[in-house]
Structure formats: structure tokens, C-alpha cells
C-alpha positions as CSV (number, residue, x, y, z in Angstrom):
1,X,-10.9,46.2,76.0
2,X,-11.6,44.0,72.9
3,X,-12.5,41.1,75.1
4,X,-14.8,43.3,77.2
5,X,-17.0,44.1,74.1
6,X,-17.1,40.5,72.7
7,X,-20.2,39.3,74.6
8,X,-22.2,42.3,73.4
9,X,-21.3,41.8,69.8
10,X,-21.7,38.1,69.8
11,X,-25.5,37.9,69.1
12,X,-25.1,40.3,66.2
13,X,-22.2,38.3,64.7
14,X,-24.2,35.1,65.0
15,X,-27.2,36.7,63.2
16,X,-25.0,37.9,60.5
17,X,-23.4,34.5,60.2
18,X,-26.8,32.9,59.9
19,X,-28.0,35.3,57.2
20,X,-24.8,34.9,55.3
21,X,-25.1,31.1,55.4
22,X,-28.7,31.3,54.3
23,X,-27.9,33.5,51.4
24,X,-25.1,31.2,50.2
25,X,-27.4,28.2,50.4
26,X,-30.2,30.1,48.6
27,X,-27.8,31.2,45.8
28,X,-26.6,27.7,45.5
29,X,-30.1,26.3,45.1
30,X,-31.1,28.8,42.6
31,X,-28.0,28.1,40.5
32,X,-28.6,24.4,40.8
33,X,-32.1,24.7,39.5
34,X,-31.2,27.0,36.6
35,X,-28.4,24.7,35.5
36,X,-30.6,21.6,36.0
37,X,-33.4,23.0,33.8
38,X,-31.1,24.0,31.0
39,X,-29.4,20.6,30.9
40,X,-32.6,18.6,31.1
41,X,-34.4,20.5,28.3
42,X,-31.4,20.7,26.0
43,X,-30.6,17.0,26.3
44,X,-34.1,15.7,26.1
45,X,-35.2,17.9,23.2
46,X,-32.2,17.3,21.2
47,X,-32.7,13.5,21.7
48,X,-30.7,10.7,23.0
49,X,-27.1,10.5,22.2
50,X,-26.8,14.4,22.0
51,X,-27.7,14.4,18.3
52,X,-28.8,17.8,17.0
53,X,-31.9,18.1,14.9
54,X,-30.8,19.0,11.3
55,X,-31.9,18.6,7.8
56,X,-35.5,18.3,6.6
57,X,-36.9,16.2,9.3
58,X,-40.7,16.1,9.4
59,X,-42.3,18.7,11.6
60,X,-44.4,16.1,13.3
61,X,-41.4,14.0,14.3
62,X,-39.8,17.2,15.8
63,X,-42.9,17.8,17.8
64,X,-43.0,14.2,19.1
65,X,-39.4,14.4,20.2
66,X,-39.9,17.8,21.7
67,X,-43.1,16.6,23.5
68,X,-41.4,13.6,25.0
69,X,-38.5,15.7,26.2
70,X,-40.7,18.3,27.7
71,X,-42.7,15.6,29.5
72,X,-39.7,14.1,31.1
73,X,-38.3,17.5,31.9
74,X,-41.4,18.4,33.8
75,X,-41.1,15.2,36.0
76,X,-37.4,16.0,36.6
77,X,-38.1,19.6,37.3
78,X,-40.8,18.6,39.8
79,X,-38.2,16.4,41.6
80,X,-35.7,19.2,41.6
81,X,-38.1,21.5,43.2
82,X,-38.9,19.0,45.9
83,X,-35.2,18.4,46.7
84,X,-34.7,22.2,46.7
85,X,-37.6,22.6,49.1
86,X,-36.1,20.0,51.4
87,X,-32.8,21.7,51.4
88,X,-34.5,25.0,51.9
89,X,-36.2,23.7,55.1
90,X,-32.8,22.8,56.4
91,X,-31.3,26.1,55.6
92,X,-34.2,27.8,57.3
93,X,-33.7,26.0,60.6
94,X,-31.6,28.9,62.0
95,X,-34.4,31.4,61.4
96,X,-36.6,32.6,64.2
97,X,-40.0,30.9,64.6
98,X,-41.9,34.0,63.4
99,X,-39.7,34.5,60.3
100,X,-39.7,30.9,59.1
101,X,-43.1,30.9,57.1
102,X,-42.2,34.2,55.3
103,X,-38.7,33.1,54.4
104,X,-39.9,29.7,53.3
105,X,-42.5,31.2,50.9
106,X,-39.8,33.5,49.5
107,X,-37.5,30.6,48.9
108,X,-40.1,28.5,47.1
109,X,-41.0,31.4,44.9
110,X,-37.4,32.0,43.9
111,X,-36.8,28.4,43.1
112,X,-39.9,28.3,40.9
113,X,-38.8,31.5,39.1
114,X,-35.3,29.9,38.7
115,X,-36.8,26.8,37.2
116,X,-38.8,29.0,34.7
117,X,-35.8,31.1,33.7
118,X,-33.8,27.9,33.3
119,X,-36.5,26.5,30.9
120,X,-36.3,29.6,28.8
121,X,-32.5,29.4,28.7
122,X,-32.6,25.8,27.6
123,X,-35.0,26.7,24.8
124,X,-32.9,29.3,23.2
125,X,-31.8,28.6,19.7
126,X,-33.7,25.3,19.7
127,X,-36.4,25.2,16.9
128,X,-37.9,22.0,18.3
129,X,-38.4,23.3,21.9
130,X,-42.2,23.4,22.8
131,X,-43.2,26.5,24.5
132,X,-45.3,26.5,27.6
133,X,-49.1,26.6,27.0
134,X,-51.4,26.6,30.0
135,X,-54.7,24.8,30.1
136,X,-57.0,26.2,32.9
137,X,-60.6,25.7,33.7
138,X,-63.3,26.7,36.2
139,X,-66.1,24.4,37.0
140,X,-69.5,24.1,38.8
141,X,-70.9,20.7,38.1
142,X,-67.7,19.0,36.7
143,X,-68.7,19.3,33.1
144,X,-66.1,22.0,32.2
145,X,-63.4,19.9,33.9
146,X,-64.6,16.9,31.9
147,X,-64.2,18.7,28.6
148,X,-60.9,20.3,29.8
149,X,-59.7,16.8,30.2
150,X,-60.6,15.9,26.6
151,X,-58.9,19.0,25.4
152,X,-55.8,18.2,27.5
153,X,-55.5,14.7,26.0
154,X,-55.9,16.1,22.5
155,X,-53.3,18.9,23.0
156,X,-50.9,17.0,25.2
157,X,-51.5,19.4,28.2
158,X,-52.5,18.9,31.8
159,X,-55.7,20.6,32.8
160,X,-55.5,22.8,36.0
161,X,-58.3,24.3,38.0
162,X,-58.0,28.1,37.8
163,X,-58.4,28.2,41.6
164,X,-55.0,26.6,42.0
165,X,-53.1,29.5,40.5
166,X,-53.2,33.3,40.7
167,X,-54.4,35.6,38.0
168,X,-50.9,37.0,37.5
169,X,-49.5,33.5,37.0
170,X,-51.3,33.5,33.6
171,X,-48.9,36.0,32.1
172,X,-46.1,33.6,32.4
173,X,-47.3,31.3,29.7
174,X,-46.6,31.6,26.0
175,X,-50.2,30.6,25.2
176,X,-53.4,29.8,27.1
177,X,-56.5,27.6,26.7
178,X,-59.1,28.7,29.2
179,X,-62.4,27.1,29.9
180,X,-65.5,28.3,31.6
181,X,-69.1,27.2,32.5
182,X,-72.1,29.5,32.3
183,X,-73.7,29.3,35.8
184,X,-75.5,32.7,36.2
185,X,-77.6,32.5,33.2
186,X,-78.7,35.8,31.9
187,X,-76.2,37.8,33.9
188,X,-74.3,40.7,32.4
189,X,-71.2,40.0,34.4
190,X,-69.6,37.2,36.6
191,X,-71.4,34.6,34.6
192,X,-69.4,31.5,35.6
193,X,-69.9,31.3,39.2
194,X,-66.2,30.2,39.6
195,X,-62.9,31.6,40.5
196,X,-62.8,33.2,37.0
197,X,-65.3,35.7,38.3
198,X,-62.8,36.8,41.0
199,X,-60.0,37.2,38.6
200,X,-61.7,39.2,35.7
201,X,-60.5,42.6,36.8
202,X,-57.0,41.4,37.6
203,X,-56.6,39.7,34.2
204,X,-57.8,42.9,32.5
205,X,-54.8,44.6,34.2
206,X,-52.2,42.2,32.8
207,X,-50.1,43.0,29.8
208,X,-50.4,39.8,27.6
209,X,-48.9,41.7,24.6
210,X,-50.3,39.6,21.8
211,X,-50.0,36.1,23.5
212,X,-52.4,33.7,22.0
213,X,-55.5,32.8,24.0
214,X,-58.4,30.5,23.1
215,X,-61.6,30.1,25.2
216,X,-63.8,27.0,25.5
217,X,-67.0,26.6,27.4
218,X,-69.5,24.0,28.6
219,X,-73.2,24.7,28.4
220,X,-76.8,23.1,27.9
221,X,-78.1,24.1,24.6
222,X,-81.5,22.6,25.3
223,X,-82.1,23.3,29.0
224,X,-80.5,26.8,28.7
225,X,-80.7,27.5,25.1
226,X,-81.3,31.2,25.4
227,X,-78.1,31.6,27.3
228,X,-75.9,28.9,25.8
229,X,-72.2,29.3,26.8
230,X,-72.7,33.1,27.6
231,X,-69.6,33.0,29.8
232,X,-67.3,32.4,26.8
233,X,-67.8,36.0,25.6
234,X,-67.1,37.4,29.1
235,X,-63.8,35.5,29.4
236,X,-63.0,36.4,25.7
237,X,-63.5,40.1,26.3
238,X,-61.5,39.9,29.5
239,X,-58.3,38.5,27.8
240,X,-58.8,40.7,24.8
241,X,-58.7,43.7,27.1
242,X,-55.3,42.4,28.5
243,X,-53.9,42.5,24.9
244,X,-54.2,38.9,24.1
245,X,-54.5,37.5,20.5
246,X,-57.8,35.7,20.6
247,X,-58.0,32.4,18.6
248,X,-60.4,29.5,18.1
249,X,-63.7,31.0,16.9
250,X,-66.3,28.4,16.0
251,X,-69.1,28.4,13.4
252,X,-72.4,28.8,15.3
253,X,-74.5,27.0,12.7
254,X,-73.6,23.6,14.1
255,X,-75.3,24.1,17.4
256,X,-79.0,23.8,18.3
257,X,-79.1,26.7,20.8
258,X,-81.6,29.7,20.5
259,X,-79.4,32.6,21.6
260,X,-76.0,33.3,23.1
261,X,-74.1,36.4,24.1
262,X,-70.9,34.6,22.9
263,X,-72.0,34.6,19.2
264,X,-70.6,37.5,17.0
265,X,-71.0,37.6,13.2
266,X,-72.2,33.9,13.1
267,X,-69.3,32.6,15.2
268,X,-68.9,31.6,18.8
269,X,-65.9,33.5,20.4
270,X,-64.3,30.1,21.3
271,X,-65.4,26.5,21.4
272,X,-68.8,25.7,23.0
273,X,-69.3,22.1,24.2
274,X,-72.6,20.5,25.2
275,X,-72.0,17.5,27.5
276,X,-75.7,17.3,28.4
277,X,-77.1,16.7,24.8
278,X,-74.2,16.4,22.4
279,X,-71.5,14.6,24.3
280,X,-71.0,12.3,21.4
281,X,-69.8,15.2,19.4
282,X,-67.3,16.5,21.9
283,X,-64.2,14.5,20.7
284,X,-64.6,15.5,17.1
285,X,-65.2,19.1,17.9
286,X,-62.1,19.2,20.2
287,X,-59.9,17.6,17.6
288,X,-61.0,20.0,15.0
289,X,-60.6,23.0,17.4
290,X,-57.1,22.0,18.4
291,X,-55.9,21.7,14.8
292,X,-57.5,25.1,14.1
293,X,-55.8,26.9,17.0
294,X,-52.4,25.4,16.0
295,X,-52.9,26.9,12.6
296,X,-53.8,30.2,14.1
297,X,-50.6,30.5,16.1
298,X,-51.1,28.5,19.4
299,X,-47.7,27.1,20.2
300,X,-48.8,23.4,20.8
């Protein structure tokens, strides 16, 4: 009787076996990435030879070592994700054609989460570990991307177009530098004409719980002097509504604009930059701003 029922049960057994194998491979990949992240960050931040940071070493040297370690860790983590993705493709070969895209997306998301958690684990108890700060921008003519690049070089960050991430991804960072142009001049809302406009409501719904956020913007103080960098205020109020700690206010007296929605009590609610008329002042303004927000609590 047992042999009689075997052909009927065989497809189910094969499916169970495939799922079990996929789960084992998936678990192995996640564990591998977590362990890899911890090892890379701890070894790189602590420095070559496994020497721990101790004594009255200058803060700037600690930051240099931590920054170098984090940079290398990012490269190696990227390679780890690539290897994990390749292994994931092989593991998914047994899935049905209709299920492969869904399963693959789930696996990649889990690997990225594992990498993030591994990063946090590797940083625990390490005073020199640099926390993750995101630098995001939206752009219309390329001017905001240009100033984001200048800020990225000054802060040691990589600038990313906001359209490449989701609004909820922003909550995963320990601090944020966010840049926006003013495209819809005179508008009361959705002033940037970029992906930021699509994310405003979603960002307001996040719980940023006091995370530091600083806004910068690109504008034309001569051609559009009545609405210079208006979008800074909109992005500022959006993140403030999500519970962020807003940093980086700039004295408005150093600019030649006529009016701006982004000025409150004599200060811009962020850093305005004018690549059309004052591009020669951008680098100094950025350097000063980066030092300011560091002092205000941005974990750079």
C-alpha cells in the first residue's frame, strides 16, 4: 500500500525539499553577510594589526582612521552583496517561473537588511565608528547635483539622487543632508519639481525621532530673487514634521536676494547656494556649513 501512494506524494515531497533547500541557502547567506559586515568594520576601524584605539589620541586622527575603514568596508560590502545575489540566483533556480521575480526581490532585500544589521553590530562599543549619514538631492537643471557633489567631497559622503531610493529608506540613516532646487517659483507646495515632491507626505509619516537633518538648496538670487531657494523651507518643514532635529541654519544677510519663504528670523532654514551668480563663493560656504552642522550634532 505504501508503494501505491508514493507517486501521488512525490510532487509534494519535491516541493517541500526545494523550499527547505532554499531556506537553508538563504539562512546561510544572511549569516554570511552579517558576519562579514561585523568583521570588516571592526578590523578596519580599529586599524591594521588589530590594535585598539586607546589613550588620548586626537579626535581628527580617529575620524581619519574610521573614515578609511568605512570606505573600504563599503567596497567590500558591495562585493559581498554581489556574491550573495549570484548565490541567490542559483538558489532560486528551482522556483517556478512565476515565483522567481518575487522570491529574488525578497532575497535581495533580506541580504541588504543583514548587511545593515551587521554594520550596526560591528559598531557597538567602538567610539571611532562613523555612523551612516545619507546625502540626497533632487535636481532639475543639474545645479543641485553639482552643489551636492561639492558637499559630498567636503563631508566625505557620496551624493545620491533621491529618485534612486524610497522615502522609507531615509529612516535607516543616523543623519541626513538633503538638497533641493526651487523649480515651481511662487508655489505654496511641491516647489522642487523633483521626486522630493512625490515623497513629501510619506516623509511626514516617518518617525525620525530626533535624527539630525540639514537642508541645502540651489537657486538664482538675481533671476528669481523674489523666490530664492523657497523649496528649502518646504523640505525643512517636511522633515521637522517627521520629528527630525533640524540643523544648519544660515545667516541671510550674506545673500543678495529680495525675498524667500525659506528665511525665518533673519536666517535661511538651511544652506542656500547660487551657482548662477555666486558660484565662486560655494566652496567656502559649504566648508563653513559642514563644520557648523558637525558642531550641531551631525555625525560626520
